[in-house]
All heavy atoms as an XYZ file, in Angstrom:
752
protein
N      -1.287      5.694    -29.599
C      -1.287      5.724    -28.177
C      -2.260      4.671    -27.672
O      -3.403      4.661    -27.996
C      -1.515      7.123    -27.653
C      -1.754      7.157    -26.129
S      -0.320      7.996    -25.485
C      -0.769      8.149    -23.858
N      -1.813      3.748    -26.802
C      -2.566      2.632    -26.280
C      -3.320      3.056    -25.001
O      -4.139      2.224    -24.553
C      -1.771      1.404    -25.956
C      -1.449      0.589    -27.237
C      -0.986     -0.648    -26.804
O      -1.704     -1.688    -26.568
O       0.317     -0.870    -26.667
N      -3.107      4.162    -24.418
C      -3.785      4.513    -23.258
C      -3.342      3.728    -21.986
O      -2.225      3.240    -22.029
N      -4.154      3.542    -21.030
C      -3.895      2.796    -19.807
C      -3.347      1.339    -20.081
O      -2.333      0.978    -19.531
C      -4.962      2.794    -18.774
C      -5.339      4.184    -18.280
C      -6.688      3.999    -17.522
C      -4.365      4.670    -17.317
N      -4.017      0.736    -20.865
C      -3.792     -0.706    -21.212
C      -2.354     -0.895    -21.785
O      -1.743     -1.956    -21.500
C      -4.876     -1.317    -22.146
C      -4.773     -2.873    -22.032
C      -4.642     -0.836    -23.606
C      -5.324     -3.416    -20.833
N      -1.773      0.083    -22.379
C      -0.455     -0.044    -22.921
C       0.574     -0.294    -21.865
O       1.808     -0.720    -22.160
N       0.338     -0.004    -20.583
C       1.317     -0.162    -19.569
C       0.920     -1.174    -18.601
O       1.338     -1.395    -17.452
C       1.485      1.089    -18.760
O       2.027      2.143    -19.497
N      -0.094     -2.039    -19.065
C      -0.623     -3.193    -18.152
C      -0.450     -4.611    -18.857
O      -0.477     -4.605    -20.055
C      -2.065     -2.878    -17.837
C      -2.277     -1.588    -17.021
C      -3.786     -1.259    -16.942
C      -1.689     -1.738    -15.560
N      -0.395     -5.600    -18.120
C      -0.343     -6.943    -18.692
C      -1.777     -7.201    -19.248
O      -2.746     -7.413    -18.443
C       0.027     -7.947    -17.523
C       0.039     -9.405    -17.976
O      -0.636     -9.784    -18.953
N       0.893    -10.179    -17.366
N      -1.954     -7.440    -20.497
C      -3.264     -7.652    -21.156
C      -3.841     -8.982    -20.798
O      -5.059     -9.227    -21.077
C      -3.092     -7.447    -22.683
C      -2.779     -6.018    -23.004
C      -2.565     -5.883    -24.485
C      -2.165     -4.463    -24.888
N      -0.662     -4.163    -24.800
N      -3.002     -9.924    -20.288
C      -3.513    -11.219    -19.811
C      -4.343    -11.037    -18.542
O      -5.104    -11.887    -18.127
C      -2.427    -12.271    -19.702
C      -1.902    -12.598    -20.982
C      -0.820    -13.690    -20.892
O      -0.648    -14.258    -19.957
O      -0.153    -13.981    -22.002
N      -4.010    -10.010    -17.769
C      -4.686     -9.787    -16.364
C      -5.547     -8.564    -16.393
O      -6.449     -8.522    -15.549
C      -3.506     -9.460    -15.393
C      -2.487    -10.523    -15.231
C      -2.992    -11.814    -14.578
C      -1.972    -12.768    -14.383
N      -2.394    -14.025    -13.688
N      -5.440     -7.635    -17.360
C      -6.179     -6.477    -17.427
C      -6.956     -6.366    -18.697
O      -6.473     -6.918    -19.748
C      -5.375     -5.227    -17.335
C      -4.808     -4.995    -15.925
C      -3.663     -5.385    -15.435
C      -5.306     -4.117    -14.871
N      -3.404     -4.979    -14.155
C      -4.566     -4.294    -13.837
C      -6.528     -3.440    -14.700
C      -4.786     -3.531    -12.543
C      -6.781     -2.781    -13.568
C      -5.911     -2.792    -12.493
N      -8.178     -5.712    -18.812
C      -8.864     -5.554    -20.029
C      -9.469     -4.220    -20.060
O      -9.820     -3.568    -19.025
C      -9.952     -6.591    -20.127
C     -11.041     -6.535    -19.146
C     -12.125     -7.633    -19.354
O     -11.952     -8.458    -20.187
N     -13.241     -7.523    -18.519
N      -9.593     -3.609    -21.250
C     -10.249     -2.295    -21.516
C     -11.721     -2.609    -21.532
O     -12.237     -3.698    -22.116
C      -9.811     -1.781    -22.828
C      -8.423     -1.285    -22.814
C      -8.061     -0.571    -24.126
O      -7.979     -1.227    -25.184
O      -7.903      0.555    -24.085
N     -12.529     -1.815    -20.955
C     -14.013     -1.869    -21.114
C     -14.469     -0.342    -21.437
O     -13.761      0.559    -21.350
C     -14.722     -2.238    -19.824
C     -14.380     -1.404    -18.638
C     -14.202     -3.756    -19.414
C     -15.233     -1.676    -17.345
N     -15.767     -0.271    -21.817
C     -16.354      1.020    -22.066
C     -16.756      1.621    -20.791
O     -16.996      0.907    -19.757
C     -17.478      0.923    -23.084
O     -18.613      0.251    -22.427
N     -16.956      2.983    -20.785
C     -17.558      3.570    -19.551
C     -18.842      2.955    -19.085
O     -19.048      2.810    -17.984
C     -17.668      5.110    -19.832
C     -18.381      5.803    -18.637
C     -16.304      5.694    -19.970
N     -19.735      2.630    -20.120
C     -21.024      2.017    -19.835
C     -20.883      0.652    -19.141
O     -21.830      0.233    -18.449
C     -21.859      1.885    -21.151
N     -19.821      0.000    -19.353
C     -19.520     -1.324    -18.622
C     -19.062     -1.269    -17.250
O     -18.916     -2.326    -16.598
C     -18.604     -2.109    -19.526
C     -19.218     -2.463    -21.019
C     -18.170     -3.156    -21.760
O     -17.120     -2.603    -22.131
O     -18.317     -4.391    -21.969
N     -18.765     -0.149    -16.763
C     -18.238     -0.003    -15.432
C     -19.133     -0.437    -14.418
O     -20.416     -0.057    -14.512
C     -17.793      1.516    -15.142
C     -16.501      1.928    -15.727
C     -16.145      3.355    -15.486
C     -16.708      4.072    -14.217
N     -16.206      5.541    -14.155
N     -18.712     -1.289    -13.408
C     -19.558     -1.546    -12.338
C     -18.813     -1.343    -11.050
O     -17.560     -1.289    -10.967
C     -19.955     -3.056    -12.387
O     -18.775     -3.909    -12.401
C     -20.792     -3.390    -13.570
N     -19.477     -1.268     -9.953
C     -18.791     -1.026     -8.643
C     -18.499      0.426     -8.375
O     -18.856      1.340     -9.167
N     -17.903      0.752     -7.339
C     -17.585      2.126     -6.877
C     -16.289      2.603     -7.376
O     -15.218      2.072     -6.928
C     -17.598      2.123     -5.384
C     -17.563      3.461     -4.770
C     -17.709      3.421     -3.262
C     -17.500      4.856     -2.753
N     -17.555      4.872     -1.231
N     -16.317      3.549     -8.222
C     -15.098      4.265     -8.703
C     -15.113      5.613     -7.999
O     -16.125      6.350     -7.929
C     -15.093      4.490    -10.231
C     -14.751      3.294    -11.047
C     -15.630      2.318    -11.156
C     -13.564      3.226    -11.547
C     -15.315      1.064    -11.906
C     -13.154      2.017    -12.296
C     -14.088      1.034    -12.467
O     -13.744     -0.084    -13.200
N     -14.021      6.024     -7.380
C     -13.830      7.211     -6.695
C     -12.736      7.986     -7.238
O     -11.728      7.474     -7.672
C     -13.447      6.894     -5.161
C     -13.272      8.220     -4.446
C     -14.610      6.120     -4.553
N     -12.884      9.315     -7.351
C     -11.893     10.209     -7.866
C     -10.799     10.407     -6.802
O     -11.007     10.875     -5.671
C     -12.397     11.564     -8.292
C     -11.479     12.436     -8.997
C     -12.099     13.703     -9.478
O     -12.622     13.695    -10.708
O     -12.081     14.746     -8.775
N      -9.555     10.049     -7.073
C      -8.408     10.095     -6.183
C      -7.378     11.072     -6.790
O      -7.183     11.091     -7.942
C      -7.773      8.813     -6.025
C      -8.514      7.882     -5.008
C      -9.335      6.860     -5.601
C      -8.356      7.852     -3.737
C     -10.093      6.006     -4.833
C      -9.001      7.017     -2.882
C      -9.914      6.020     -3.449
O     -10.559      5.193     -2.701
N      -6.770     11.884     -5.810
C      -5.579     12.584     -6.162
C      -4.423     11.672     -6.002
O      -4.253     10.978     -4.890
C      -5.480     13.906     -5.287
C      -6.544     14.796     -5.488
N      -6.620     15.756     -6.381
C      -7.787     14.846     -4.746
C      -7.765     16.460     -6.330
N      -8.524     15.879     -5.318
N      -3.528     11.623     -6.940
C      -2.389     10.643     -6.900
C      -1.094     11.464     -6.570
O      -0.772     12.395     -7.181
C      -2.259      9.924     -8.249
C      -3.517      9.254     -8.508
C      -1.085      8.955     -8.275
C      -3.689      8.800     -9.973
N      -0.464     10.981     -5.464
C       0.819     11.651     -5.183
C       1.828     11.472     -6.245
O       1.906     10.465     -6.936
C       1.347     10.956     -3.804
C       2.596     11.495     -3.282
O       3.594     11.512     -3.937
N       2.492     12.049     -1.989
N       2.734     12.379     -6.427
C       3.627     12.460     -7.558
C       4.693     11.260     -7.391
O       5.255     10.853     -8.383
C       4.444     13.748     -7.572
C       3.607     14.913     -7.892
C       4.394     16.244     -7.663
N       3.995     17.315     -8.455
C       4.604     17.624     -9.492
N       5.692     17.120     -9.961
N       4.223     18.745    -10.158
N       4.942     10.873     -6.143
C       5.949      9.814     -6.012
C       5.468      8.427     -6.284
O       4.591      7.995     -5.368
C       6.540     10.035     -4.525
O       7.425      8.897     -4.337
N       5.724      7.757     -7.235
C       5.317      6.422     -7.505
C       6.470      5.397     -7.269
O       7.566      5.555     -7.879
C       4.833      6.249     -9.001
C       3.745      7.229     -9.360
N       3.218      7.177    -10.578
C       3.081      8.084     -8.606
C       2.331      8.216    -10.617
N       2.153      8.685     -9.424
N       6.321      4.418     -6.536
C       7.362      3.546     -6.122
C       7.171      2.196     -6.886
O       6.059      1.606     -6.770
C       7.436      3.344     -4.663
C       8.476      2.315     -4.167
C       8.550      2.161     -2.761
C       9.572      1.215     -2.263
N       9.543      0.911     -0.911
N       8.153      1.665     -7.565
C       8.048      0.292     -8.183
C       8.539     -0.633     -7.061
O       9.751     -0.612     -6.730
C       8.831      0.293     -9.500
C       8.567     -0.942    -10.299
C       9.004     -1.027    -11.758
O       9.598     -0.009    -12.079
N       8.774     -2.063    -12.345
N       7.648     -1.549     -6.631
C       7.986     -2.407     -5.535
C       8.607     -3.743     -6.060
O       9.352     -4.507     -5.373
C       6.882     -2.666     -4.581
C       6.575     -1.446     -3.761
C       5.580     -3.279     -5.257
N       8.240     -4.153     -7.358
C       8.852     -5.275     -7.970
C       8.660     -5.097     -9.510
O       8.024     -3.982     -9.874
C       8.334     -6.586     -7.526
C       6.848     -6.912     -7.827
O       6.367     -6.468     -8.917
O       6.138     -7.451     -6.947
N       9.140     -5.902    -10.348
C       9.021     -5.565    -11.884
C       7.584     -5.438    -12.396
O       7.420     -4.808    -13.445
C       9.619     -6.843    -12.511
C      10.659     -7.346    -11.511
C       9.928     -7.119    -10.133
N       6.589     -5.932    -11.647
C       5.167     -5.790    -12.087
C       4.238     -5.045    -11.159
O       3.108     -4.998    -11.437
C       4.597     -7.119    -12.534
O       4.394     -7.960    -11.344
C       5.430     -7.835    -13.492
N       4.784     -4.428    -10.145
C       3.975     -3.849     -9.069
C       4.349     -2.438     -8.724
O       5.587     -2.234     -8.525
C       3.933     -4.670     -7.825
O       3.533     -5.903     -8.132
C       2.868     -4.122     -6.807
N       3.468     -1.542     -8.752
C       3.681     -0.022     -8.330
C       2.874      0.211     -7.076
O       1.785     -0.322     -6.897
C       3.294      0.967     -9.467
C       4.249      0.895    -10.621
C       4.119     -0.031    -11.642
C       5.202      1.750    -10.697
C       5.039      0.044    -12.752
C       6.138      1.888    -11.790
C       5.985      0.946    -12.782
N       3.459      1.096     -6.212
C       2.717      1.574     -5.095
C       2.613      3.124     -5.277
O       3.467      3.817     -5.647
C       3.614      1.298     -3.867
S       3.022      1.923     -2.280
N       1.349      3.501     -4.961
C       0.907      4.865     -5.038
C       0.363      5.326     -3.730
O      -0.370      4.526     -2.999
C      -0.188      5.067     -6.060
C       0.294      4.560     -7.523
C      -0.218      3.352     -7.892
C       1.024      5.300     -8.349
C       0.116      2.856     -9.159
C       1.402      4.935     -9.532
C       0.936      3.589     -9.955
N       0.501      6.613     -3.387
C      -0.199      7.250     -2.254
C      -1.349      8.090     -2.836
O      -1.100      8.843     -3.782
C       0.672      8.096     -1.491
C       1.888      7.375     -0.739
S       1.277      6.083      0.427
C       0.674      7.185      1.750
N      -2.619      7.788     -2.493
C      -3.739      8.549     -2.974
C      -4.588      8.969     -1.913
O      -4.617      8.481     -0.839
C      -4.603      7.535     -3.910
C      -3.722      6.971     -5.029
C      -5.132      6.290     -3.118
N      -5.394      9.963     -2.282
C      -6.404     10.582     -1.274
C      -7.479     11.263     -2.076
O      -7.314     11.657     -3.265
C      -5.683     11.458     -0.368
C      -5.024     12.804     -1.004
C      -4.292     13.523     -0.012
O      -4.841     13.985      1.038
O      -3.098     13.862     -0.268
N      -8.652     11.271     -1.447
C      -9.798     11.889     -2.011
C      -9.856     13.490     -1.390
O      -9.085     13.732     -0.606
C     -11.143     11.186     -1.617
O     -11.275     11.308     -0.240
C     -11.124      9.712     -2.043
N     -10.786     14.147     -1.970
C     -11.026     15.514     -1.563
C     -11.481     15.431     -0.005
O     -11.131     16.417      0.684
C     -12.016     16.331     -2.321
C     -11.479     16.673     -3.685
O     -10.269     16.952     -3.801
O     -12.289     16.898     -4.676
N     -12.247     14.540      0.322
C     -12.755     14.319      1.662
C     -11.755     13.689      2.627
O     -12.032     13.864      3.934
C     -14.070     13.538      1.718
C     -15.195     14.147      0.878
C     -15.126     13.974     -0.599
O     -14.502     12.997     -1.084
O     -15.465     14.856     -1.367
N     -10.829     13.122      2.229
C      -9.995     12.331      3.182
C      -8.931     13.283      3.785
O      -8.550     14.359      3.233
C      -9.196     11.198      2.399
O      -8.345     11.717      1.519
N      -8.518     12.922      4.996
C      -7.479     13.718      5.687
C      -6.203     13.168      5.626
O      -5.134     13.844      5.792
C      -7.806     13.824      7.150
O      -7.981     12.585      7.713
C      -9.107     14.585      7.410
N      -6.007     11.809      5.269
C      -4.736     11.192      5.192
C      -4.671     10.420      3.816
O      -5.728      9.823      3.350
C      -4.459     10.250      6.225
C      -4.337     10.883      7.624
O      -3.655     11.880      7.607
O      -5.049     10.525      8.630
N      -3.503     10.410      3.169
C      -3.301      9.626      1.992
C      -3.271      8.090      2.410
O      -2.779      7.836      3.474
C      -2.026     10.059      1.355
N      -3.593      7.280      1.498
C      -3.510      5.809      1.764
C      -2.657      5.198      0.617
O      -2.584      5.647     -0.513
C      -4.959      5.187      1.721
C      -5.825      5.580      2.944
C      -5.671      5.362      0.446
N      -2.076      4.090      1.008
C      -1.113      3.387      0.085
C      -1.923      2.309     -0.720
O      -2.606      1.530     -0.017
C       0.051      2.741      0.907
C       0.992      2.117      0.042
C       2.016      1.226      0.852
C       2.839      2.134      1.984
N       3.776      1.406      2.684
N      -1.862      2.242     -1.972
C      -2.424      1.306     -2.754
C      -1.458      0.639     -3.776
O      -0.550      1.384     -4.223
C      -3.758      1.847     -3.551
C      -4.829      2.282     -2.553
C      -3.373      3.011     -4.476
N      -1.661     -0.494     -4.143
C      -0.782     -1.194     -5.136
C      -1.576     -1.506     -6.377
O      -2.696     -1.701     -6.481
C      -0.406     -2.582     -4.502
C       0.379     -2.676     -3.279
C       0.677     -4.005     -2.782
C       1.737     -1.849     -3.495
N      -0.717     -1.359     -7.404
C      -1.128     -1.616     -8.803
C      -0.347     -2.847     -9.238
O       0.921     -2.760     -9.390
C      -0.980     -0.446     -9.796
C      -1.332     -0.669    -11.208
C      -2.795     -0.989    -11.396
C      -0.842      0.343    -12.116
N      -0.980     -4.016     -9.454
C      -0.318     -5.205     -9.843
C      -0.441     -5.444    -11.311
O      -1.385     -4.932    -11.954
C      -0.781     -6.407     -9.015
C      -0.546     -6.231     -7.539
C      -1.126     -7.248     -6.691
O      -2.144     -7.818     -7.003
O      -0.485     -7.680     -5.680
N       0.385     -6.299    -11.853
C       0.405     -6.710    -13.183
C       0.555     -5.619    -14.238
O      -0.127     -5.464    -15.240
C      -0.873     -7.508    -13.514
C      -1.200     -8.521    -12.531
N      -0.496     -9.623    -12.293
C      -2.306     -8.542    -11.695
C      -1.021    -10.324    -11.342
N      -2.061     -9.738    -10.831
N       1.651     -4.747    -13.911
C       1.804     -3.633    -14.730
C       3.175     -3.902    -15.488
O       4.079     -4.452    -15.047
C       1.980     -2.417    -13.928
N       3.301     -3.333    -16.726
C       4.435     -3.475    -17.494
C       5.281     -2.102    -17.436
O       6.276     -1.980    -17.923
C       4.283     -3.847    -18.947
O       3.357     -2.924    -19.536
C       3.563     -5.224    -19.016
N       4.570     -1.097    -16.923
C       5.040      0.274    -16.790
C       4.100      1.073    -15.966
O       3.254      0.423    -15.345
N       4.345      2.227    -15.686
C       3.480      3.226    -14.891
C       2.409      3.738    -15.712
O       2.747      4.808    -16.359
C       4.335      4.151    -14.095
C       3.530      5.006    -13.103
O       2.339      4.933    -13.106
O       4.178      5.705    -12.343
N       1.126      3.280    -15.668
C       0.109      3.775    -16.547
C      -0.408      5.161    -16.166
O      -0.962      5.893    -16.928
C      -1.034      2.723    -16.450
C      -0.744      2.134    -15.243
C       0.698      2.153    -14.981
N      -0.145      5.591    -14.872
C      -0.628      6.877    -14.471
C       0.523      7.781    -14.054
O       0.322      8.771    -13.215
C      -1.614      6.720    -13.248
C      -1.077      5.861    -12.164
C      -2.902      6.255    -13.803
C      -2.095      5.815    -10.996
N       1.622      7.645    -14.779
C       2.820      8.515    -14.540
C       2.260      9.946    -14.984
O       1.657     10.047    -16.019
C       4.008      8.109    -15.437
C       5.230      8.970    -15.325
C       6.382      8.347    -16.038
C       7.511      9.125    -15.895
N       8.733      8.574    -16.613
N       2.693     10.902    -14.242
C       2.287     12.263    -14.633
C       0.712     12.629    -14.615
O       0.353     13.517    -15.133
C       2.818     12.752    -15.941
C       4.349     12.699    -15.999
O       5.098     12.959    -15.034
N       4.858     12.218    -17.134
N       0.029     11.760    -13.923
C      -1.400     11.886    -13.841
C      -1.681     12.435    -12.365
O      -1.199     11.854    -11.329
C      -2.170     10.614    -14.053
C      -3.582     10.725    -13.627
C      -2.013     10.198    -15.476
N      -2.374     13.426    -12.231
C      -2.696     13.983    -10.798
C      -3.959     13.424    -10.263
O      -4.117     13.276     -9.068
N      -4.932     13.207    -11.062
C      -6.321     12.821    -10.667
C      -6.739     11.719    -11.485
O      -6.661     11.762    -12.779
C      -7.325     13.928    -10.692
C      -8.716     13.494    -10.185
C      -6.821     15.109     -9.840
N      -7.306     10.582    -10.962
C      -7.884      9.473    -11.675
C      -8.957      8.794    -10.897
O      -8.799      8.717     -9.625
C      -6.633      8.454    -11.925
S      -7.178      7.073    -12.996
N     -10.048      8.314    -11.571
C     -11.030      7.531    -10.903
C     -10.545      6.082    -10.727
O     -10.004      5.492    -11.677
C     -12.295      7.442    -11.591
C     -13.112      8.765    -11.610
C     -14.482      8.603    -12.268
O     -15.038      7.519    -12.284
O     -14.875      9.630    -12.874
N     -10.481      5.554     -9.458
C     -10.011      4.259     -9.203
C     -11.036      3.479     -8.449
O     -11.822      3.928     -7.663
C      -8.811      4.292     -8.197
C      -7.546      5.181     -8.651
C      -6.510      5.253     -7.610
C      -6.980      4.612     -9.964
N     -11.021      2.175     -8.735
C     -11.786      1.177     -8.092
C     -10.909      0.337     -7.284
O      -9.854     -0.179     -7.857
C     -12.672      0.301     -9.006
C     -13.441     -0.639     -8.360
C     -14.310     -1.444     -9.336
C     -15.004     -2.567     -8.757
N     -15.679     -3.436     -9.747
N     -11.066      0.239     -5.969
C     -10.129     -0.535     -5.070
C     -10.854     -1.839     -4.674
O     -12.056     -1.988     -4.744
C      -9.757      0.313     -3.890
C      -9.151      1.707     -4.128
C      -8.833      2.347     -2.795
C      -7.954      1.577     -5.055
N      -9.943     -2.776     -4.229
C     -10.464     -4.027     -3.790
C     -11.231     -3.789     -2.456
O     -11.203     -2.587     -1.975
C      -9.453     -5.036     -3.668
C      -8.352     -4.769     -2.664
O      -8.264     -3.647     -2.123
N      -7.476     -5.694     -2.387
N     -11.919     -4.802     -1.887
C     -12.640     -4.629     -0.724
C     -11.920     -4.080      0.453
O     -12.507     -3.353      1.215
C     -13.283     -6.020     -0.259
C     -14.301     -6.498     -1.269
O     -14.879     -5.613     -2.107
O     -14.675     -7.660     -1.364
N     -10.649     -4.368      0.658
C      -9.927     -3.877      1.815
C      -9.108     -2.502      1.426
O      -8.504     -2.049      2.312
C      -9.018     -4.820      2.404
C      -7.827     -5.383      1.549
O      -7.755     -4.795      0.423
O      -7.055     -6.248      1.985
N      -9.371     -1.985      0.235
C      -8.780     -0.763     -0.134
C      -7.289     -0.676     -0.291
O      -6.688      0.390     -0.230
N      -6.687     -1.781     -0.617
C      -5.173     -1.797     -0.733
C      -4.777     -1.993     -2.155
O      -3.511     -1.807     -2.403
C      -4.622     -2.967      0.149
O      -5.130     -4.175     -0.269
C      -4.933     -2.763      1.594
N      -5.587     -2.411     -3.078
C      -5.144     -2.735     -4.375
C      -6.162     -2.055     -5.424
O      -7.319     -2.078     -5.271
C      -5.104     -4.231     -4.717
C      -4.056     -4.904     -3.842
C      -3.977     -6.434     -4.160
C      -3.018     -7.038     -3.258
N      -3.012     -8.523     -3.450
N      -5.523     -1.630     -6.507
C      -6.323     -1.084     -7.536
C      -6.804     -2.216     -8.397
O      -6.062     -3.019     -8.912
C      -5.533     -0.106     -8.401
C      -4.971      1.092     -7.553
C      -6.274      0.430     -9.643
C      -3.983      1.958     -8.283
N      -8.167     -2.255     -8.691
C      -8.782     -3.249     -9.519
C      -9.494     -2.696    -10.691
O     -10.031     -3.365    -11.587
C      -9.758     -4.178     -8.701
C      -8.952     -4.956     -7.620
C     -10.829     -3.399     -8.116
N      -9.503     -1.289    -10.836
C     -10.086     -0.665    -11.977
C      -9.612      0.753    -11.948
O      -9.382      1.391    -10.902
N      -9.490      1.331    -13.254
C      -9.008      2.667    -13.424
C      -9.895      3.302    -14.563
O     -10.107      2.646    -15.569
C      -7.534      2.791    -13.765
C      -6.721      2.360    -12.702
S      -4.916      2.579    -13.067
C      -4.607      1.177    -14.142
N     -10.247      4.533    -14.366
C     -10.939      5.398    -15.362
C     -10.235      6.736    -15.472
O     -10.387      7.503    -14.645
C     -12.429      5.477    -14.989
C     -13.180      6.314    -16.093
O     -12.518      6.955    -17.013
O     -14.334      6.373    -16.081
N      -9.465      6.897    -16.576
C      -8.774      8.176    -16.821
C      -9.414      8.796    -18.028
O      -9.186      8.365    -19.138
C      -7.269      7.958    -17.067
C      -6.482      9.172    -17.345
C      -6.569     10.104    -16.045
C      -4.964      8.729    -17.642
N     -10.347      9.731    -17.781
C     -11.090     10.439    -18.879
C     -11.748      9.577    -19.872
O     -11.549      9.795    -21.022
C     -10.133     11.433    -19.431
C      -9.550     12.531    -18.579
O     -10.271     12.920    -17.560
O      -8.418     12.917    -18.659
N     -12.413      8.543    -19.370
C     -13.044      7.567    -20.308
C     -12.254      6.380    -20.751
O     -12.755      5.544    -21.446
N     -10.963      6.388    -20.479
C     -10.076      5.300    -20.776
C     -10.169      4.326    -19.596
O      -9.590      4.619    -18.503
C      -8.637      5.746    -21.035
C      -7.737      4.650    -21.430
O      -8.139      3.580    -21.750
O      -6.507      4.997    -21.467
N     -10.913      3.188    -19.635
C     -11.343      2.461    -18.469
C     -10.685      0.981    -18.729
O     -10.711      0.421    -19.712
C     -12.787      2.281    -18.368
C     -13.073      1.424    -17.106
C     -13.468      3.567    -18.284
N      -9.937      0.562    -17.524
C      -9.352     -0.731    -17.551
C      -9.841     -1.371    -16.256
O     -10.033     -0.661    -15.236
C      -7.905     -0.814    -17.640
C      -7.410     -0.374    -19.025
C      -7.316      0.101    -16.609
N      -9.961     -2.772    -16.208
C     -10.416     -3.481    -15.150
C      -9.472     -4.789    -14.985
O      -9.127     -5.325    -16.049
C     -11.944     -3.801    -14.978
C     -12.697     -2.582    -14.892
C     -12.236     -4.698    -16.191
N      -9.274     -5.147    -13.860
C      -8.579     -6.424    -13.542
C      -9.455     -7.470    -13.881
O     -10.705     -7.493    -13.507
C      -8.124     -6.428    -12.059
C      -7.030     -7.536    -11.692
C      -5.757     -7.302    -12.429
C      -6.798     -7.408    -10.275
N      -9.123     -8.461    -14.624
C      -9.924     -9.579    -15.043
C     -10.265    -10.540    -13.843
O      -9.503    -10.650    -12.994
C      -9.261    -10.470    -16.160
C      -9.057     -9.737    -17.426
C      -8.423    -10.695    -18.458
C      -8.195     -9.956    -19.777
N      -7.580    -10.817    -20.745
């Protein structure tokens, strides 16, 4: 099992250790409905325990849905909060290069 990286373009994403994580990772609840918007991009609705509304975020450079059947995952979003640039699923950490 390759983990998260197995469903991502390895030229754009890389695996790192938990100790190498930088920036703000937040635990998000991921809506069950995942929409593939093009061959390499998925759209997810996510929300935190504190939020009142779900927000739409994109995952780019994917070869499949790495968080299919995942209910909760730590995500790092870009500055405007629209794209996933890092994911930590129980210590399996990937970041956008």
